[in-house]
C-alpha positions in Angstrom: 3.6 -12.5 -31.4 5.9 -11.6 -28.4 4.9 -11.7 -24.8 5.7 -8.9 -22.4 5.6 -8.5 -18.7 4.3 -5.2 -17.2 4.5 -4.7 -13.4 1.5 -2.9 -11.9 1.8 -1.2 -8.6 -1.3 0.2 -6.8 -1.0 2.4 -3.8 -3.6 2.6 -1.0 -3.4 5.2 1.7 -5.4 6.5 4.6 -4.8 9.0 7.4 -5.4 7.4 10.8 -5.9 9.8 13.8 -5.0 8.5 17.2 -4.3 10.1 20.6 -0.9 9.5 22.1 1.8 11.0 24.3 4.2 11.7 21.3 4.8 11.0 17.7 6.6 7.6 18.3 3.7 6.4 20.5 1.2 7.4 17.8 3.2 5.7 15.1 3.5 2.5 17.2 -0.2 2.6 18.0 -1.2 2.9 14.3 1.3 0.2 13.3 -0.3 -2.1 15.9 -3.8 -1.3 14.6 -2.7 -2.2 11.1 -1.0 -5.4 12.2 -4.1 -6.5 14.2 -6.4 -5.6 11.3 -8.2 -2.8 13.1 -7.3 -0.7 10.2 -7.7 -2.4 6.8 -7.2 -0.5 3.6 -9.6 -1.1 0.8 -10.4 0.0 -2.7 -11.9 3.1 -1.2 -8.4 4.1 -0.1 -7.0 3.9 -3.7 -4.4 6.7 -4.3 -2.3 5.8 -7.4 -1.4 3.2 -10.0 1.9 2.9 -11.8 3.1 0.7 -14.7 6.6 -0.5 -15.2 7.8 -2.5 -18.2 9.8 -5.6 -17.4 12.0 -7.5 -19.8 10.2 -9.2 -22.7 10.3 -12.9 -22.8 9.2 -15.8 -25.1 7.4 -18.9 -24.0 
């Protein structure tokens, strides 16, 4: 029997609301919150799952 590799990509997403002077400041603030783990996406933030076939291979 052949073996196959299938790539699975799951997407998590969440809208984060912040107060800021402008869009760039808001973007930077949210990016910092994610980097410092103030915002952590979990299974509750699941949005989508995709499957992609990879080349088949034999072992």
